[in-house]
C-alpha positions in Angstrom: 0.0 0.0 0.0 1.5 3.3 -1.0 0.3 6.9 -0.6 -1.5 6.9 -3.9 -3.4 3.6 -3.4 -7.1 3.8 -3.7 -8.3 3.1 -0.2 -11.9 2.4 1.1 -12.9 2.5 4.7 -16.0 0.4 5.3 -18.0 1.7 8.3 -17.4 5.1 9.9 -17.8 4.3 13.6 -15.0 4.6 16.2 -12.6 2.3 14.4 -13.3 3.7 10.9 -12.7 7.2 12.2 -9.4 6.1 13.7 -8.3 4.5 10.4 -9.1 7.7 8.5 -7.1 9.8 11.1 -4.1 7.6 10.7 -4.2 7.5 6.9 -4.6 11.3 6.7 -1.7 11.8 9.1 0.5 9.6 6.9 -0.4 11.5 3.8 -2.6 8.9 2.0 -4.5 11.0 -0.5 -7.1 8.8 -2.2 -9.5 7.7 0.5 -13.3 6.9 0.3 -15.5 6.3 3.3 -18.3 3.8 2.6 -21.2 3.7 5.1 -24.9 3.2 5.3 -25.5 6.6 7.0 -26.3 9.2 4.3 -25.8 12.0 6.8 -22.0 11.4 7.2 -21.1 13.6 4.2 -21.4 16.8 6.1 -19.0 15.4 8.8 -16.3 14.3 6.4 -12.9 16.2 6.2 -11.9 17.9 3.0 -10.4 15.6 0.4 -12.2 12.5 1.5 -14.7 10.9 -0.9 -17.9 9.1 0.3 -20.2 6.3 -0.8 -23.2 6.5 1.4 -26.6 4.7 1.6 -27.9 1.2 1.4 -25.6 0.3 -1.6 -22.4 1.4 0.1 -20.8 -2.0 -0.4 -21.2 -2.0 -4.1 -18.2 -1.4 -6.4 -15.5 -2.4 -3.9 -13.4 -3.8 -6.8 -12.7 -0.1 -7.7 -10.3 0.0 -4.8 -6.8 -1.3 -4.1 -7.2 -1.6 -0.3 -10.4 -1.9 1.8 -10.3 -1.4 5.5 -13.3 -3.3 7.0 -14.8 -2.2 10.3 -15.6 -5.1 12.7 -19.4 -4.6 12.5 -19.3 -5.4 8.7 -19.3 -9.1 8.1 -16.0 -10.4 6.5 -18.0 -13.1 4.7 -20.5 -10.7 3.1 -20.8 -11.7 -0.5 -19.9 -8.3 -1.8 -16.7 -8.2 0.2 -15.7 -11.7 -0.8 -16.5 -10.9 -4.4 -14.1 -7.9 -4.3 -11.5 -9.9 -2.5 -11.5 -12.4 -5.4 -11.1 -9.8 -8.1 -7.5 -8.9 -7.4 -4.5 -10.8 -5.9 -2.4 -10.2 -2.8 1.3 -9.9 -3.2 3.3 -12.6 -1.4 3.5 -10.4 1.7 -0.3 -10.1 2.1 -1.9 -7.6 4.4 -0.8 -4.1 3.7 2.0 -5.2 1.2 -0.3 -4.8 -1.8 0.7 -5.3 -5.4 -1.3 -2.6 -7.1 -3.4 -3.3 -10.2 -5.0 -1.0 -12.7 -7.3 1.7 -11.3 -10.5 0.0 -12.5 -9.6 -3.4 -11.0 -10.0 -5.3 -14.2 -6.5 -6.7 -14.6 -7.2 -10.0 -12.8 -5.8 -8.9 -9.4 -7.8 -9.0 -6.2 -8.7 -6.3 -3.8 -6.7 -6.4 -0.5 -9.4 -6.7 2.3 -7.8 -5.7 5.6 -8.9 -4.1 8.9 -7.5 -1.8 11.5 -6.5 -4.8 13.7 -4.8 -6.7 10.8 -2.9 -3.6 9.8 -1.9 -2.9 13.3 -0.5 -6.4 13.8 1.4 -6.2 10.5 3.0 -2.9 11.4 3.5 -3.0 15.2 7.2 -3.1 16.1 6.6 -4.7 19.6 5.2 -7.8 21.1 1.4 -7.8 21.0 -0.8 -9.7 23.6 -4.1 -10.7 22.1 -7.0 -11.7 24.3 -10.2 -13.3 23.0 -13.0 -15.5 24.3 -16.8 -15.4 24.6 -16.7 -13.4 27.8 -14.1 -11.9 30.2 -11.7 -10.7 27.5 -12.0 -7.0 28.5 -11.4 -7.8 32.2 -8.4 -10.1 31.4 -6.9 -7.6 28.9 -7.2 -4.9 31.5 -5.6 -7.0 34.2 -2.6 -7.8 32.0 -2.3 -4.1 31.1 -2.4 -3.0 34.8 0.1 -5.7 35.8 2.6 -4.6 33.1 1.9 -0.9 34.0 2.6 -1.7 37.6 5.9 -3.2 36.5 6.7 0.1 34.7 6.5 -1.4 31.2 5.7 0.8 28.2 2.3 -0.7 27.6 -0.8 0.2 25.7 -4.4 -1.1 25.9 -6.7 -1.2 22.9 -8.9 -3.2 20.5 -12.5 -3.5 21.8 -11.5 -1.7 25.0 -9.7 1.6 25.4 -8.5 3.3 22.2 -8.6 1.7 18.7 -5.1 0.2 18.5 -4.2 2.1 15.3 -4.4 5.3 17.4 -1.2 4.4 19.4 0.6 2.6 16.6 3.1 5.5 16.0 3.9 5.6 19.8 5.2 2.0 19.9 8.8 1.1 20.4 10.4 -2.3 20.1 10.4 -2.6 23.9 6.7 -1.7 24.2 3.8 -4.0 24.8 0.3 -3.7 23.2 -2.6 -5.5 24.9 -5.6 -6.0 22.6 -9.0 -7.2 23.4 -10.1 -9.0 20.2 -13.6 -10.1 19.2 -14.4 -12.8 16.7 -15.3 -10.0 14.3 -11.7 -8.7 14.4 -10.0 -12.0 14.1 -11.5 -13.4 10.8 -9.1 -11.7 8.4 -5.8 -11.7 10.3 -2.7 -12.9 8.5 -0.4 -12.3 11.5 -1.1 -13.5 15.1 -0.2 -11.8 18.3 3.0 -13.0 20.0 1.0 -13.8 23.1 -2.4 -15.4 22.5 -4.9 -15.8 25.3 -8.0 -17.8 24.6 -10.6 -17.6 27.4 -13.8 -19.6 27.8 -15.3 -20.1 24.3 -18.9 -20.9 24.0 -21.4 -20.1 21.3 -22.1 -16.4 20.8 -22.9 -13.9 18.0 -25.1 -16.2 16.0 -26.7 -13.0 14.8 -23.4 -12.3 13.1 -21.8 -15.7 12.3 -23.4 -18.3 10.2 -23.2 -21.1 12.8 -21.2 -22.4 15.8 -18.4 -23.7 13.6 -17.8 -20.4 11.8 -17.7 -18.7 15.2 -15.1 -21.1 16.5 -13.1 -20.9 13.3 -13.0 -17.1 13.5 -10.9 -17.4 16.6 -8.3 -19.7 14.9 -6.5 -16.7 13.5 -5.4 -15.7 17.1 -3.1 -18.8 16.9 -2.8 -19.8 13.3 0.0 -17.4 12.4 2.1 -17.6 15.6 5.8 -18.7 15.4 7.7 -21.2 17.4 8.8 -18.5 19.9 5.2 -17.4 20.6 3.0 -18.3 23.6 -0.6 -19.5 23.8 -2.6 -19.6 27.0 -5.7 -21.8 27.4 -8.2 -22.6 30.1 -7.8 -26.3 30.7 -11.3 -26.5 32.2 -13.1 -26.1 28.8 -13.6 -28.6 26.0 -12.8 -26.1 23.3 -9.1 -26.5 24.1 -8.9 -29.7 22.1 -10.1 -27.9 19.1 -7.3 -25.3 19.1 -4.3 -27.1 20.5 -3.2 -28.5 17.1 -2.8 -24.9 15.8 -0.1 -24.1 18.4 3.4 -23.8 17.1 5.1 -22.3 20.1 4.9 -22.6 23.9 1.6 -23.5 25.7 0.5 -22.5 29.1 -2.7 -23.6 30.9 -4.9 -22.2 33.6 -7.5 -24.0 35.8 -9.8 -23.3 38.7 -10.5 -27.1 39.0 -7.0 -28.6 39.4 -3.3 -28.1 39.3 -1.3 -27.5 36.0 2.4 -28.1 35.4 2.9 -25.0 33.4 0.6 -22.0 34.1 -1.7 -20.7 36.8 -4.2 -22.5 39.0 -6.0 -22.4 42.3 -5.6 -24.7 45.3 -6.9 -24.5 48.8 -7.9 -20.8 48.5 -4.7 -19.7 46.9 -3.6 -18.6 43.4 -0.4 -20.3 42.2 1.9 -20.1 39.2 3.9 -23.1 38.1 6.8 -23.3 35.6 9.7 -25.8 35.1 8.7 -28.0 38.1 8.6 -25.0 40.5 5.5 -23.3 41.8 4.9 -20.0 43.6 2.0 -18.6 45.5 0.7 -15.4 43.9 -2.2 -14.4 46.2 -5.1 -15.6 48.3 -8.4 -15.9 46.5 -10.0 -13.9 49.4 -7.8 -10.9 48.4 -9.4 -10.5 45.0 -11.2 -7.2 44.6 -13.4 -8.3 41.7 -16.9 -9.6 42.5 -17.8 -13.1 41.4 -15.9 -16.4 41.5 -16.1 -16.5 37.7 -13.5 -13.7 37.6 -10.8 -16.3 38.7 -11.0 -17.4 35.1 -9.9 -13.9 34.0 -7.3 -13.4 36.7 -5.4 -16.7 36.0 -4.5 -16.0 32.4 -3.4 -12.5 33.3 -1.1 -14.0 35.9 0.4 -16.5 33.4 1.1 -13.8 30.9 2.5 -11.3 33.4 4.8 -13.9 35.0 6.1 -15.0 31.5 7.0 -11.3 30.8 8.8 -11.1 34.1 6.4 -9.0 36.2 7.2 -9.4 39.9 4.7 -11.3 42.1 4.2 -8.3 44.4 3.1 -6.2 41.4 0.7 -8.9 40.3 -0.7 -9.3 43.8 -1.2 -5.5 44.1 -3.3 -5.4 40.9 -5.4 -8.4 42.0 -6.1 -6.7 45.4 -7.1 -3.3 43.9 -8.7 -3.8 40.5 -12.5 -3.7 41.1 -13.6 -4.2 37.5 -14.7 -2.4 34.4 -17.8 -0.3 33.9 -21.0 -2.4 33.4 -19.4 -5.6 34.4 -21.1 -6.6 37.7 -20.3 -3.0 38.8 -21.6 -1.8 42.2 -23.9 1.2 41.6 -25.5 2.3 44.8 -27.2 1.1 48.0 -30.7 2.2 48.6 -32.8 1.3 51.6 -30.5 -1.6 52.4 -30.5 -3.0 48.8 -27.3 -3.0 46.7 -27.7 -2.5 43.0 -25.3 -3.9 40.4 -24.8 -3.1 36.7 -23.9 -6.1 34.6 -25.2 -4.7 31.3 -22.2 -6.2 29.4 -24.0 -9.6 29.9 -25.4 -10.2 26.4 -25.6 -14.0 26.5 -26.9 -16.5 29.1 -23.5 -17.6 30.6 -22.4 -14.3 32.2 -25.9 -13.8 33.5 -25.7 -17.2 35.1 -22.3 -16.3 36.6 -23.8 -13.0 37.9 -26.6 -14.9 39.7 -24.0 -17.2 41.2 -22.0 -14.3 42.6 -24.6 -13.6 45.3 -25.9 -15.7 48.2 -28.2 -13.0 49.6 -31.8 -12.5 48.3 -31.5 -11.5 44.7 -33.7 -9.7 42.1 -32.6 -10.2 38.5 -33.5 -7.9 35.6 -33.0 -9.6 32.3 -34.0 -9.4 28.7 -33.3 -7.5 25.5 -32.7 -8.3 21.9 -32.0 -11.9 20.8 -28.8 -13.4 19.5 -30.5 -16.6 18.6 -29.2 -18.5 21.6 -31.0 -21.0 23.8 -32.2 -19.9 27.3 -32.8 -23.5 28.6 -29.7 -23.7 30.8 -30.2 -20.1 31.9 -33.7 -20.9 33.0 -32.6 -23.9 35.1 -29.9 -21.8 36.8 -32.5 -19.1 37.6 -35.0 -21.5 39.1 -32.5 -23.6 41.1 -30.5 -20.7 42.7 -32.0 -20.6 46.2 -31.2 -16.9 46.8 -32.8 -15.7 43.5 -36.3 -14.7 44.5 -37.5 -12.6 41.5 -36.7 -12.3 37.8 -38.0 -9.2 36.0 -38.1 -9.5 32.2 -38.0 -6.8 29.6 -37.3 -6.5 25.9 -37.9 -8.7 22.9 -36.6 -11.8 24.6 -39.1 -11.6 27.5 -41.6 -14.0 25.9 -38.9 -16.6 25.1 -37.3 -16.3 28.5 -40.6 -16.6 30.4 -41.5 -19.6 28.2 -38.2 -21.3 29.0 -38.6 -20.5 32.7 -42.1 -22.1 32.8 -41.0 -25.1 30.8 -38.1 -25.7 33.2 -40.4 -25.2 36.1 -42.6 -28.0 34.9 -39.6 -30.3 34.4 -37.8 -29.6 37.7 -40.9 -29.8 39.9 -40.0 -30.3 43.5 -36.3 -29.7 42.8 -36.9 -26.0 42.6 -37.8 -25.4 46.3 -39.3 -21.9 46.8 -40.9 -20.6 43.6 -39.2 -17.8 41.7 -41.5 -14.8 41.0 -41.6 -13.8 37.3 -42.5 -10.2 36.5 -42.8 -8.5 33.1 -42.0 -4.8 32.6 -42.1 -2.6 29.5 -39.1 -0.4 30.2 -35.8 -0.6 32.1 -37.0 2.4 34.2 -40.1 0.5 35.2 -38.0 -2.6 35.9 -35.7 -0.7 38.3 -38.7 0.7 40.2 -40.3 -2.7 40.5 -37.0 -4.3 41.6 -36.8 -1.7 44.4 -40.2 -3.0 45.6 -39.4 -6.7 45.3 -35.9 -6.6 46.8 -35.5 -7.1 50.5 -33.2 -5.3 52.9 -29.7 -6.9 52.8 -30.3 -8.2 49.3 -29.2 -7.2 45.8 -30.8 -6.2 42.5 -28.8 -7.0 39.4 -29.1 -6.0 35.8 -27.7 -8.9 33.9 -29.7 -9.1 30.7 -28.4 -12.3 29.0 -29.4 -10.4 25.8 -28.2 -7.6 23.6 -29.4 -4.0 24.0 -30.4 -3.1 20.5 -34.1 -3.4 20.9 -34.1 -0.4 23.4 -30.6 1.1 23.4 -27.7 2.0 21.1 -25.4 -0.5 22.9 -24.8 -2.2 26.2 -23.0 0.9 27.5 -26.0 3.1 27.0 -28.2 0.5 28.7 -25.9 0.4 31.7 -25.9 4.2 31.9 -29.7 4.3 31.8 -29.8 1.6 34.6 -27.4 3.7 36.7 -29.5 6.8 36.2 -32.7 4.9 37.1 -31.1 3.6 40.3 -29.9 7.1 41.0 -33.5 8.3 40.9 -34.7 5.9 43.6 -35.5 7.5 46.9 -33.8 6.4 50.0 
């Protein structure tokens, strides 16, 4: 890719804007922004062309390089059609062999992304973290541990800044920690030096064709690693067998269920790190500042990576003892009339909602529901009904009917195994649900927003949903 290449940016959200800023800074002068939003034209800097509206993906073969934003499907037929029109040079990625301006010389368009470009250009070691849930927390823990050790470290990807924004700041001795979704992994031709693969269950079936495509999307995290690279897996999950054959370098494992010979694990209330036949205690589980036992699965991979990089145990322990979590991830909001309210809006699938419910043994009111991802709520319903401390579930959003149906079906099947019946309540809005939760919750108990569904039926994203929840809790009278 040179400064006169014809470049398209697909999607003009946060990542698309960061790509444009980078390209303009580096004097690329032939850029077109393609987006569905027809109102973007008036926001565009001088010298940038636009293709806006419902047909914005048409004519991609006119370009030499296309930067795809994560929200635009890599396997979209129009993108794949353009990709097959031209041919990559041997280097792939940004090392493009330019064809004729109209794309009719038998070469293909180079389809890349901000993440792929970053990995291709970064001069330092990159730590990539992916998984169905917990990747933001794990990436942040790694970042904080390295920061505590006075490393030159940057945090980006799905969390923090788009990675391309700090690309120019990186030195050979720097570290970049990236939280990577399946959307960002599909088109990678270079893998991070450190690859961390957390729990991997089915997610984003509203984006991916099926379970197999979702799992395959994460292969790129490992597929292009070298023999000096490191991969970290959670030994407690079946998915590990699927990915192990891809590993060319060193492997480390973590487990909350048993000891591992090389990696991090828990035993008798302690967190340990083992390597080369030696083990070291890192911290006591009771020292963890994060709420919920499920967060051990996020802490252990961070410990494994930090120790491999050479972070002192004291620095790791300090982070474990002080980091209380990210916004909207089982975040304490406020106590009103003896009831504690928690915001877990980031919960967009059943599993983290189940983990949130498991985090409390006091009387609990759960607010759940939203837009569907096409996932089953059968296991979620069983967890809700068999958790003794969960007294009430308040359902909102498009999934409310499906969730209630699953709860009632599970109720019939479980029978006497349920014990005290769980009250099911329907509300039309989140505001109404918060008010109702305040009436249903008992003193000394908790009320938790953990939707197990996306936010797009009512809100722009999970962050806005979390903010609205916090605001609604703030309006409750003590």
